[in-house]
C-alpha atoms as an extended CHARMM CRD file, in Angstrom:
* protein
*
       257  EXT
         1         1  MET       CA             15.7870000000        9.0200000000       45.1110000000  PROA      1               0.0000000000
         2         2  GLU       CA             12.7720000000       11.1030000000       44.1420000000  PROA      2               0.0000000000
         3         3  VAL       CA             10.5010000000        9.4040000000       41.6060000000  PROA      3               0.0000000000
         4         4  LYS       CA              9.2320000000       11.9760000000       39.1340000000  PROA      4               0.0000000000
         5         5  LYS       CA              5.7970000000       11.6270000000       37.6380000000  PROA      5               0.0000000000
         6         6  ARG       CA              5.6040000000       10.7990000000       33.9420000000  PROA      6               0.0000000000
         7         7  ILE       CA              3.2900000000       12.8610000000       31.7880000000  PROA      7               0.0000000000
         8         8  ALA       CA              2.0040000000       13.0660000000       28.2350000000  PROA      8               0.0000000000
         9         9  ILE       CA              1.2110000000       16.4630000000       26.7360000000  PROA      9               0.0000000000
        10        10  ILE       CA             -1.3070000000       16.5170000000       23.8770000000  PROA      10              0.0000000000
        11        11  THR       CA             -2.4170000000       19.6710000000       22.0780000000  PROA      11              0.0000000000
        12        12  GLY       CA             -5.6600000000       19.8570000000       20.1570000000  PROA      12              0.0000000000
        13        13  ALA       CA             -6.7260000000       17.0470000000       22.4630000000  PROA      13              0.0000000000
        14        14  SER       CA            -10.4900000000       17.5360000000       22.4700000000  PROA      14              0.0000000000
        15        15  VAL       CA            -11.3360000000       16.4040000000       18.9260000000  PROA      15              0.0000000000
        16        16  GLY       CA            -10.1540000000       14.2860000000       15.9960000000  PROA      16              0.0000000000
        17        17  ILE       CA             -6.6320000000       12.8590000000       16.0250000000  PROA      17              0.0000000000
        18        18  GLY       CA             -5.8150000000       14.5830000000       19.3180000000  PROA      18              0.0000000000
        19        19  ARG       CA             -8.7580000000       12.9420000000       21.0580000000  PROA      19              0.0000000000
        20        20  GLU       CA             -7.6840000000        9.5240000000       19.7330000000  PROA      20              0.0000000000
        21        21  PHE       CA             -4.1340000000       10.0950000000       20.9910000000  PROA      21              0.0000000000
        22        22  THR       CA             -5.5450000000       10.9980000000       24.4020000000  PROA      22              0.0000000000
        23        23  ARG       CA             -7.4760000000        7.7290000000       24.4790000000  PROA      23              0.0000000000
        24        24  LEU       CA             -4.3120000000        5.8220000000       23.5470000000  PROA      24              0.0000000000
        25        25  MET       CA             -2.2480000000        7.5290000000       26.2350000000  PROA      25              0.0000000000
        26        26  VAL       CA             -4.5160000000        6.1100000000       28.9440000000  PROA      26              0.0000000000
        27        27  ARG       CA             -2.9490000000        2.7260000000       28.1250000000  PROA      27              0.0000000000
        28        28  GLU       CA              0.6170000000        4.0390000000       28.3210000000  PROA      28              0.0000000000
        29        29  ASN       CA              2.9450000000        4.2280000000       31.3180000000  PROA      29              0.0000000000
        30        30  VAL       CA              2.1330000000        7.8190000000       32.2580000000  PROA      30              0.0000000000
        31        31  ASP       CA              0.7790000000        9.2740000000       35.4900000000  PROA      31              0.0000000000
        32        32  GLU       CA             -0.9580000000       12.2750000000       33.9350000000  PROA      32              0.0000000000
        33        33  ILE       CA             -2.1630000000       13.2960000000       30.4850000000  PROA      33              0.0000000000
        34        34  TRP       CA             -2.1480000000       17.0490000000       30.0070000000  PROA      34              0.0000000000
        35        35  ALA       CA             -4.9310000000       17.4730000000       27.4490000000  PROA      35              0.0000000000
        36        36  ILE       CA             -4.7370000000       20.9600000000       25.9660000000  PROA      36              0.0000000000
        37        37  ALA       CA             -7.3830000000       22.5690000000       23.7410000000  PROA      37              0.0000000000
        38        38  ARG       CA             -9.4580000000       25.7010000000       23.4850000000  PROA      38              0.0000000000
        39        39  ASN       CA            -12.8350000000       24.0890000000       24.1590000000  PROA      39              0.0000000000
        40        40  GLN       CA            -13.1970000000       23.5860000000       27.9200000000  PROA      40              0.0000000000
        41        41  THR       CA            -16.5450000000       21.7950000000       27.5770000000  PROA      41              0.0000000000
        42        42  LYS       CA            -15.1090000000       19.1080000000       25.2980000000  PROA      42              0.0000000000
        43        43  LEU       CA            -12.0650000000       18.7040000000       27.5380000000  PROA      43              0.0000000000
        44        44  VAL       CA            -14.2720000000       18.1400000000       30.5770000000  PROA      44              0.0000000000
        45        45  ALA       CA            -16.2510000000       15.5280000000       28.6380000000  PROA      45              0.0000000000
        46        46  LEU       CA            -12.9900000000       13.8060000000       27.6680000000  PROA      46              0.0000000000
        47        47  LYS       CA            -11.8400000000       13.7680000000       31.2880000000  PROA      47              0.0000000000
        48        48  LYS       CA            -15.1770000000       12.2900000000       32.3200000000  PROA      48              0.0000000000
        49        49  GLU       CA            -14.7740000000        9.5690000000       29.6870000000  PROA      49              0.0000000000
        50        50  LEU       CA            -11.1300000000        8.6820000000       30.4140000000  PROA      50              0.0000000000
        51        51  GLY       CA            -10.6880000000        9.3950000000       34.1180000000  PROA      51              0.0000000000
        52        52  ASP       CA             -8.7340000000       11.5220000000       36.5360000000  PROA      52              0.0000000000
        53        53  ARG       CA             -5.3700000000       10.9730000000       34.8680000000  PROA      53              0.0000000000
        54        54  VAL       CA             -6.5570000000       13.4310000000       32.2200000000  PROA      54              0.0000000000
        55        55  ILE       CA             -5.7270000000       16.9940000000       33.2570000000  PROA      55              0.0000000000
        56        56  ALA       CA             -7.9550000000       19.3500000000       31.2300000000  PROA      56              0.0000000000
        57        57  ILE       CA             -6.0740000000       22.5260000000       30.2590000000  PROA      57              0.0000000000
        58        58  SER       CA             -8.0150000000       25.1090000000       28.2760000000  PROA      58              0.0000000000
        59        59  LYS       CA             -5.6400000000       27.3770000000       26.3600000000  PROA      59              0.0000000000
        60        60  ASP       CA             -5.3510000000       29.1250000000       23.0010000000  PROA      60              0.0000000000
        61        61  LEU       CA             -1.8880000000       28.0270000000       21.9000000000  PROA      61              0.0000000000
        62        62  SER       CA             -1.7180000000       30.6000000000       19.1140000000  PROA      62              0.0000000000
        63        63  ASP       CA             -1.0120000000       33.0140000000       21.9870000000  PROA      63              0.0000000000
        64        64  PRO       CA              2.7010000000       32.8320000000       22.9960000000  PROA      64              0.0000000000
        65        65  GLU       CA              1.7070000000       33.4590000000       26.6170000000  PROA      65              0.0000000000
        66        66  ALA       CA             -0.1430000000       30.1300000000       26.6360000000  PROA      66              0.0000000000
        67        67  VAL       CA              3.0650000000       28.2660000000       25.7730000000  PROA      67              0.0000000000
        68        68  ARG       CA              4.9340000000       30.1530000000       28.4950000000  PROA      68              0.0000000000
        69        69  SER       CA              2.2750000000       29.1150000000       31.0040000000  PROA      69              0.0000000000
        70        70  ILE       CA              2.8650000000       25.4490000000       30.0580000000  PROA      70              0.0000000000
        71        71  GLU       CA              6.5820000000       26.0210000000       30.5830000000  PROA      71              0.0000000000
        72        72  ASN       CA              5.8630000000       27.4860000000       34.0180000000  PROA      72              0.0000000000
        73        73  MET       CA              3.7840000000       24.4240000000       34.9170000000  PROA      73              0.0000000000
        74        74  LEU       CA              6.6810000000       22.1730000000       33.9410000000  PROA      74              0.0000000000
        75        75  ILE       CA              9.1980000000       24.2100000000       35.9300000000  PROA      75              0.0000000000
        76        76  GLU       CA              6.9410000000       24.0760000000       38.9840000000  PROA      76              0.0000000000
        77        77  GLU       CA              6.0810000000       20.3600000000       38.8200000000  PROA      77              0.0000000000
        78        78  LYS       CA              9.3360000000       19.0260000000       37.2910000000  PROA      78              0.0000000000
        79        79  PRO       CA              7.8400000000       15.9210000000       35.6610000000  PROA      79              0.0000000000
        80        80  VAL       CA              9.3220000000       13.6530000000       33.0340000000  PROA      80              0.0000000000
        81        81  VAL       CA              7.6760000000       14.4240000000       29.6880000000  PROA      81              0.0000000000
        82        82  ALA       CA              7.2860000000       10.9240000000       28.2590000000  PROA      82              0.0000000000
        83        83  TYR       CA              5.2250000000       12.0930000000       25.2840000000  PROA      83              0.0000000000
        84        84  LEU       CA              4.6980000000       15.4210000000       23.5550000000  PROA      84              0.0000000000
        85        85  ILE       CA              2.0570000000       15.2250000000       20.8340000000  PROA      85              0.0000000000
        86        86  ASN       CA              1.7590000000       18.4750000000       18.8830000000  PROA      86              0.0000000000
        87        87  ASN       CA             -1.6160000000       18.0760000000       17.1880000000  PROA      87              0.0000000000
        88        88  ALA       CA             -3.1940000000       21.5340000000       17.4340000000  PROA      88              0.0000000000
        89        89  GLY       CA             -3.4390000000       23.2520000000       14.0700000000  PROA      89              0.0000000000
        90        90  ILE       CA             -5.6020000000       25.2100000000       11.6650000000  PROA      90              0.0000000000
        91        91  ALA       CA             -6.5640000000       24.0160000000        8.1770000000  PROA      91              0.0000000000
        92        92  ARG       CA             -8.4730000000       26.1660000000        5.7340000000  PROA      92              0.0000000000
        93        93  MET       CA             -8.8300000000       25.9940000000        1.9610000000  PROA      93              0.0000000000
        94        94  GLY       CA             -9.1570000000       29.1860000000       -0.0370000000  PROA      94              0.0000000000
        95        95  ALA       CA             -7.4490000000       31.6770000000       -2.3040000000  PROA      95              0.0000000000
        96        96  CYS       CA             -4.7150000000       33.8070000000       -0.7570000000  PROA      96              0.0000000000
        97        97  SER       CA             -7.0210000000       36.8200000000       -1.0560000000  PROA      97              0.0000000000
        98        98  ASP       CA             -9.5680000000       35.1170000000        1.2270000000  PROA      98              0.0000000000
        99        99  PHE       CA             -7.2840000000       35.3350000000        4.2720000000  PROA      99              0.0000000000
       100       100  THR       CA             -6.9470000000       38.3550000000        6.5220000000  PROA      100             0.0000000000
       101       101  ILE       CA             -3.5490000000       39.2930000000        7.9030000000  PROA      101             0.0000000000
       102       102  LYS       CA             -4.7320000000       38.1990000000       11.3500000000  PROA      102             0.0000000000
       103       103  GLU       CA             -5.7370000000       34.7700000000       10.0030000000  PROA      103             0.0000000000
       104       104  VAL       CA             -2.3620000000       34.3100000000        8.3100000000  PROA      104             0.0000000000
       105       105  GLU       CA             -0.5660000000       35.2100000000       11.5360000000  PROA      105             0.0000000000
       106       106  GLU       CA             -2.7180000000       32.8390000000       13.5940000000  PROA      106             0.0000000000
       107       107  ILE       CA             -2.2570000000       29.8850000000       11.2020000000  PROA      107             0.0000000000
       108       108  VAL       CA              1.5270000000       30.2700000000       11.0200000000  PROA      108             0.0000000000
       109       109  SER       CA              1.7640000000       30.8330000000       14.7710000000  PROA      109             0.0000000000
       110       110  LEU       CA             -0.2460000000       27.7380000000       15.7270000000  PROA      110             0.0000000000
       111       111  ASN       CA              0.9570000000       25.4010000000       12.9640000000  PROA      111             0.0000000000
       112       112  CYS       CA              4.6570000000       26.3190000000       13.1480000000  PROA      112             0.0000000000
       113       113  THR       CA              5.7530000000       28.5200000000       16.0380000000  PROA      113             0.0000000000
       114       114  THR       CA              3.7620000000       26.6650000000       18.6980000000  PROA      114             0.0000000000
       115       115  VAL       CA              5.1240000000       23.3000000000       17.5450000000  PROA      115             0.0000000000
       116       116  ALA       CA              8.7360000000       24.4720000000       17.7490000000  PROA      116             0.0000000000
       117       117  THR       CA              8.3640000000       26.3720000000       21.0210000000  PROA      117             0.0000000000
       118       118  LEU       CA              6.5960000000       23.4890000000       22.7740000000  PROA      118             0.0000000000
       119       119  CYS       CA              9.3830000000       21.1620000000       21.6650000000  PROA      119             0.0000000000
       120       120  ALA       CA             11.9500000000       23.6230000000       23.0390000000  PROA      120             0.0000000000
       121       121  VAL       CA             10.0090000000       23.9020000000       26.2980000000  PROA      121             0.0000000000
       122       122  CYS       CA              9.5410000000       20.1420000000       26.7680000000  PROA      122             0.0000000000
       123       123  ILE       CA             12.8970000000       18.6700000000       25.6630000000  PROA      123             0.0000000000
       124       124  PRO       CA             14.7080000000       19.7020000000       28.8810000000  PROA      124             0.0000000000
       125       125  PHE       CA             12.1270000000       17.6250000000       30.7890000000  PROA      125             0.0000000000
       126       126  MET       CA             12.5800000000       14.5460000000       28.6240000000  PROA      126             0.0000000000
       127       127  GLN       CA             14.8060000000       11.5210000000       29.1360000000  PROA      127             0.0000000000
       128       128  ALA       CA             15.8850000000        8.4960000000       27.1090000000  PROA      128             0.0000000000
       129       129  GLY       CA             12.7840000000        6.8500000000       25.6990000000  PROA      129             0.0000000000
       130       130  SER       CA             10.7080000000       10.0480000000       25.5350000000  PROA      130             0.0000000000
       131       131  ARG       CA              8.8660000000       10.6470000000       22.2960000000  PROA      131             0.0000000000
       132       132  ILE       CA              7.6950000000       13.6660000000       20.3230000000  PROA      132             0.0000000000
       133       133  LEU       CA              4.9970000000       13.2560000000       17.6850000000  PROA      133             0.0000000000
       134       134  ASN       CA              4.3750000000       16.3280000000       15.5290000000  PROA      134             0.0000000000
       135       135  ILE       CA              1.3060000000       16.1700000000       13.3010000000  PROA      135             0.0000000000
       136       136  SER       CA              2.2710000000       17.1680000000        9.7950000000  PROA      136             0.0000000000
       137       137  SER       CA              0.2900000000       16.1150000000        6.7160000000  PROA      137             0.0000000000
       138       138  ALA       CA              0.5150000000       14.5060000000        3.2950000000  PROA      138             0.0000000000
       139       139  SER       CA             -0.0020000000       18.0690000000        2.0660000000  PROA      139             0.0000000000
       140       140  SER       CA              3.6030000000       18.6850000000        3.1420000000  PROA      140             0.0000000000
       141       141  PHE       CA              4.8240000000       16.5780000000        0.2000000000  PROA      141             0.0000000000
       142       142  GLN       CA              4.1950000000       19.2870000000       -2.4020000000  PROA      142             0.0000000000
       143       143  PRO       CA              3.0180000000       22.8910000000       -2.8340000000  PROA      143             0.0000000000
       144       144  LEU       CA             -0.8030000000       23.0530000000       -2.9910000000  PROA      144             0.0000000000
       145       145  PRO       CA             -2.4960000000       26.0840000000       -4.5470000000  PROA      145             0.0000000000
       146       146  TYR       CA             -5.6260000000       27.1270000000       -2.5960000000  PROA      146             0.0000000000
       147       147  LEU       CA             -4.2850000000       25.1650000000        0.3720000000  PROA      147             0.0000000000
       148       148  ASN       CA             -0.9310000000       26.8840000000        0.1530000000  PROA      148             0.0000000000
       149       149  LEU       CA             -0.6010000000       28.2530000000        3.6840000000  PROA      149             0.0000000000
       150       150  TYR       CA             -1.5830000000       24.9890000000        5.3770000000  PROA      150             0.0000000000
       151       151  ALA       CA              0.6360000000       22.8920000000        3.1010000000  PROA      151             0.0000000000
       152       152  ALA       CA              3.5990000000       25.2150000000        3.6550000000  PROA      152             0.0000000000
       153       153  THR       CA              3.2210000000       25.1490000000        7.4440000000  PROA      153             0.0000000000
       154       154  LYS       CA              2.9990000000       21.3490000000        7.4170000000  PROA      154             0.0000000000
       155       155  ALA       CA              6.1450000000       21.1770000000        5.2520000000  PROA      155             0.0000000000
       156       156  PHE       CA              7.8490000000       23.1400000000        8.0230000000  PROA      156             0.0000000000
       157       157  VAL       CA              6.6310000000       20.6430000000       10.6320000000  PROA      157             0.0000000000
       158       158  ARG       CA              7.8590000000       17.6520000000        8.6290000000  PROA      158             0.0000000000
       159       159  SER       CA             11.2910000000       19.1310000000        7.9080000000  PROA      159             0.0000000000
       160       160  TYR       CA             11.7530000000       20.4350000000       11.4570000000  PROA      160             0.0000000000
       161       161  SER       CA             10.7010000000       17.1250000000       13.0270000000  PROA      161             0.0000000000
       162       162  ARG       CA             12.9590000000       14.9260000000       10.9370000000  PROA      162             0.0000000000
       163       163  ALA       CA             15.9670000000       17.1620000000       11.5590000000  PROA      163             0.0000000000
       164       164  LEU       CA             15.1880000000       17.3140000000       15.2920000000  PROA      164             0.0000000000
       165       165  HSD       CA             14.9540000000       13.5160000000       15.3590000000  PROA      165             0.0000000000
       166       166  THR       CA             18.5340000000       13.2960000000       14.1020000000  PROA      166             0.0000000000
       167       167  GLU       CA             19.7480000000       15.8910000000       16.6190000000  PROA      167             0.0000000000
       168       168  LEU       CA             18.1710000000       14.0630000000       19.5650000000  PROA      168             0.0000000000
       169       169  LYS       CA             19.3420000000       10.5510000000       18.6730000000  PROA      169             0.0000000000
       170       170  SER       CA             22.2540000000       10.8080000000       21.1060000000  PROA      170             0.0000000000
       171       171  LYS       CA             19.7420000000       11.4920000000       23.9010000000  PROA      171             0.0000000000
       172       172  LYS       CA             17.5860000000        8.5500000000       22.7440000000  PROA      172             0.0000000000
       173       173  ILE       CA             14.5950000000       10.8320000000       22.2540000000  PROA      173             0.0000000000
       174       174  THR       CA             12.5930000000       10.1250000000       19.0970000000  PROA      174             0.0000000000
       175       175  VAL       CA             10.7490000000       12.6950000000       16.9950000000  PROA      175             0.0000000000
       176       176  THR       CA              8.1670000000       11.5260000000       14.4680000000  PROA      176             0.0000000000
       177       177  ALA       CA              6.4930000000       13.6300000000       11.7870000000  PROA      177             0.0000000000
       178       178  VAL       CA              2.9900000000       12.2050000000       11.3460000000  PROA      178             0.0000000000
       179       179  CYS       CA              1.8160000000       12.6620000000        7.7510000000  PROA      179             0.0000000000
       180       180  PRO       CA             -1.7910000000       11.5300000000        7.2270000000  PROA      180             0.0000000000
       181       181  GLY       CA             -3.8690000000       12.2150000000        4.1460000000  PROA      181             0.0000000000
       182       182  TRP       CA             -7.5550000000       13.0340000000        4.4860000000  PROA      182             0.0000000000
       183       183  VAL       CA             -8.7640000000       12.1540000000        7.9840000000  PROA      183             0.0000000000
       184       184  ASP       CA            -12.4470000000       11.6740000000        8.7910000000  PROA      184             0.0000000000
       185       185  THR       CA            -13.0540000000       14.1260000000       11.6260000000  PROA      185             0.0000000000
       186       186  GLU       CA            -15.6690000000       16.7350000000       12.4800000000  PROA      186             0.0000000000
       187       187  LEU       CA            -13.1640000000       19.4180000000       11.4660000000  PROA      187             0.0000000000
       188       188  LEU       CA            -13.0020000000       18.2830000000        7.8360000000  PROA      188             0.0000000000
       189       189  MET       CA            -14.8370000000       20.5170000000        5.3620000000  PROA      189             0.0000000000
       190       190  LYS       CA            -17.6940000000       18.3980000000        4.0000000000  PROA      190             0.0000000000
       191       191  LYS       CA            -18.8040000000       21.0460000000        1.4850000000  PROA      191             0.0000000000
       192       192  ILE       CA            -17.0010000000       23.7790000000       -0.4290000000  PROA      192             0.0000000000
       193       193  ASN       CA            -19.0620000000       26.4540000000       -2.2100000000  PROA      193             0.0000000000
       194       194  GLY       CA            -22.1390000000       24.2770000000       -1.7610000000  PROA      194             0.0000000000
       195       195  LYS       CA            -20.5740000000       21.2120000000       -3.3630000000  PROA      195             0.0000000000
       196       196  LYS       CA            -20.0770000000       17.9610000000       -1.4300000000  PROA      196             0.0000000000
       197       197  VAL       CA            -16.3850000000       17.0980000000       -1.2880000000  PROA      197             0.0000000000
       198       198  LYS       CA            -14.9850000000       13.6850000000       -2.1750000000  PROA      198             0.0000000000
       199       199  PHE       CA            -11.8960000000       12.7260000000       -0.1940000000  PROA      199             0.0000000000
       200       200  PRO       CA             -9.7740000000        9.9910000000       -1.8050000000  PROA      200             0.0000000000
       201       201  GLY       CA             -8.0480000000        7.6080000000        0.5710000000  PROA      201             0.0000000000
       202       202  MET       CA             -9.7530000000        8.9760000000        3.6740000000  PROA      202             0.0000000000
       203       203  VAL       CA             -9.0130000000        7.1340000000        6.9590000000  PROA      203             0.0000000000
       204       204  SER       CA            -10.2310000000        7.3740000000       10.5400000000  PROA      204             0.0000000000
       205       205  ALA       CA             -8.5030000000        9.4720000000       13.1920000000  PROA      205             0.0000000000
       206       206  GLY       CA             -8.0800000000        6.3530000000       15.3130000000  PROA      206             0.0000000000
       207       207  LYS       CA             -6.1660000000        4.5660000000       12.5710000000  PROA      207             0.0000000000
       208       208  VAL       CA             -3.8080000000        7.5290000000       12.1450000000  PROA      208             0.0000000000
       209       209  ALA       CA             -3.1050000000        7.7810000000       15.8860000000  PROA      209             0.0000000000
       210       210  LYS       CA             -2.4800000000        4.0460000000       16.3430000000  PROA      210             0.0000000000
       211       211  LYS       CA             -0.1100000000        3.8610000000       13.3640000000  PROA      211             0.0000000000
       212       212  ALA       CA              1.7360000000        7.0000000000       14.4960000000  PROA      212             0.0000000000
       213       213  LEU       CA              2.2620000000        5.7020000000       18.0290000000  PROA      213             0.0000000000
       214       214  LYS       CA              3.4670000000        2.3670000000       16.6600000000  PROA      214             0.0000000000
       215       215  ASP       CA              5.9340000000        4.0920000000       14.3140000000  PROA      215             0.0000000000
       216       216  ALA       CA              7.1890000000        6.3740000000       17.1010000000  PROA      216             0.0000000000
       217       217  LYS       CA              7.9120000000        3.3560000000       19.2890000000  PROA      217             0.0000000000
       218       218  ARG       CA              9.8680000000        1.8610000000       16.3880000000  PROA      218             0.0000000000
       219       219  GLY       CA             12.0090000000        5.0010000000       16.2650000000  PROA      219             0.0000000000
       220       220  LYS       CA             10.7860000000        6.2010000000       12.8660000000  PROA      220             0.0000000000
       221       221  ASP       CA             11.1680000000        9.8640000000       11.9830000000  PROA      221             0.0000000000
       222       222  MET       CA              8.0610000000        9.8150000000        9.7890000000  PROA      222             0.0000000000
       223       223  SER       CA              4.7020000000        8.0320000000        9.9660000000  PROA      223             0.0000000000
       224       224  VAL       CA              2.5610000000        7.5190000000        6.8670000000  PROA      224             0.0000000000
       225       225  CYS       CA             -0.7370000000        5.8380000000        7.6260000000  PROA      225             0.0000000000
       226       226  SER       CA             -2.1200000000        4.2710000000        4.4600000000  PROA      226             0.0000000000
       227       227  LEU       CA             -0.9870000000        2.7190000000        1.1970000000  PROA      227             0.0000000000
       228       228  TYR       CA             -2.7530000000        5.5580000000       -0.6260000000  PROA      228             0.0000000000
       229       229  VAL       CA             -0.5930000000        8.1930000000        1.1100000000  PROA      229             0.0000000000
       230       230  LYS       CA              2.5690000000        6.0910000000        0.7210000000  PROA      230             0.0000000000
       231       231  ASN       CA              1.9440000000        5.9900000000       -3.0330000000  PROA      231             0.0000000000
       232       232  GLU       CA              1.2610000000        9.7330000000       -3.0060000000  PROA      232             0.0000000000
       233       233  HSD       CA              4.5990000000       10.3060000000       -1.2520000000  PROA      233             0.0000000000
       234       234  VAL       CA              6.4770000000        8.3010000000       -3.8730000000  PROA      234             0.0000000000
       235       235  PHE       CA              4.6060000000       10.0530000000       -6.6980000000  PROA      235             0.0000000000
       236       236  THR       CA              5.4730000000       13.5320000000       -5.4270000000  PROA      236             0.0000000000
       237       237  LYS       CA              9.1340000000       12.5330000000       -5.1860000000  PROA      237             0.0000000000
       238       238  LEU       CA              9.2380000000       11.3480000000       -8.7940000000  PROA      238             0.0000000000
       239       239  MET       CA              7.0450000000       13.9580000000      -10.4900000000  PROA      239             0.0000000000
       240       240  PRO       CA              8.0630000000       17.5820000000      -11.1140000000  PROA      240             0.0000000000
       241       241  GLN       CA              6.1850000000       19.8110000000       -8.7060000000  PROA      241             0.0000000000
       242       242  SER       CA              4.6140000000       21.7130000000      -11.5910000000  PROA      242             0.0000000000
       243       243  VAL       CA              2.9840000000       18.4540000000      -12.7280000000  PROA      243             0.0000000000
       244       244  SER       CA              1.7750000000       17.4550000000       -9.2500000000  PROA      244             0.0000000000
       245       245  MET       CA              0.3330000000       20.9580000000       -8.7340000000  PROA      245             0.0000000000
       246       246  ALA       CA             -1.4690000000       20.7540000000      -12.0820000000  PROA      246             0.0000000000
       247       247  ILE       CA             -3.0000000000       17.4230000000      -11.0830000000  PROA      247             0.0000000000
       248       248  TRP       CA             -4.0810000000       18.9010000000       -7.7400000000  PROA      248             0.0000000000
       249       249  LEU       CA             -5.6870000000       21.9000000000       -9.4740000000  PROA      249             0.0000000000
       250       250  TRP       CA             -7.5600000000       19.5710000000      -11.8140000000  PROA      250             0.0000000000
       251       251  GLY       CA             -8.8280000000       17.6010000000       -8.7970000000  PROA      251             0.0000000000
       252       252  ILE       CA            -10.2280000000       20.6730000000       -7.0090000000  PROA      252             0.0000000000
       253       253  ARG       CA            -11.4930000000       22.4820000000      -10.1060000000  PROA      253             0.0000000000
       254       254  LYS       CA            -15.2020000000       22.0700000000       -9.3250000000  PROA      254             0.0000000000
       255       255  TYR       CA            -14.8060000000       23.4230000000       -5.7680000000  PROA      255             0.0000000000
       256       256  LYS       CA            -13.2400000000       26.7280000000       -6.8210000000  PROA      256             0.0000000000
       257       257  LYS       CA            -15.4100000000       29.8190000000       -7.0970000000  PROA      257             0.0000000000
């Protein structure tokens, strides 16, 4: 019987949470880690750090053709996808008038469409015990003015992931929506309109990745990293959304133009 190689696919792998997931995957029972990101230089550095099991794949996943090329690679190599970690995404704070049509299309494409299409592409190559981790956000718990597009796309990811988890239970494939709060990465905006930003409950990318992988192995459909975010989740369930939005607006008041 042919023994198929086991792979992990990680998007947004070169920085932040994606980079931490890539480091964790080196310890897992996988033969290759397909690390996907736009920045080829950072991917090469990651491969140098972690070894030859890391396959550096430079692609812009907001382009549908990039997802099709991943599908073609899977069809050609016929591996078992042990892990799919959909981490690539775009976050930007601003008024709706600050976004061009192209930016709106790119954010929705990468944050939503790419997540769903990669799941659809990879599931046929999965088997019992395979795991999907889709990076959502605590911002998915409620509507957030001035972060509305990001929050809405992450609400899609959370809802889609939890429903997909239920659908795939019979195949023993788990899907986990990872919902961190503020994460200390180089991508986080440190200043807005010249003002230094304070991030309550901020945690490291490594902590988020470790907790998410642990929760996925436990078969959870949602991973919440810290007590701060767990309390936030409960609060947004109990409070009317108009109240939670008002509190959010009060919190960001000094950063608005």
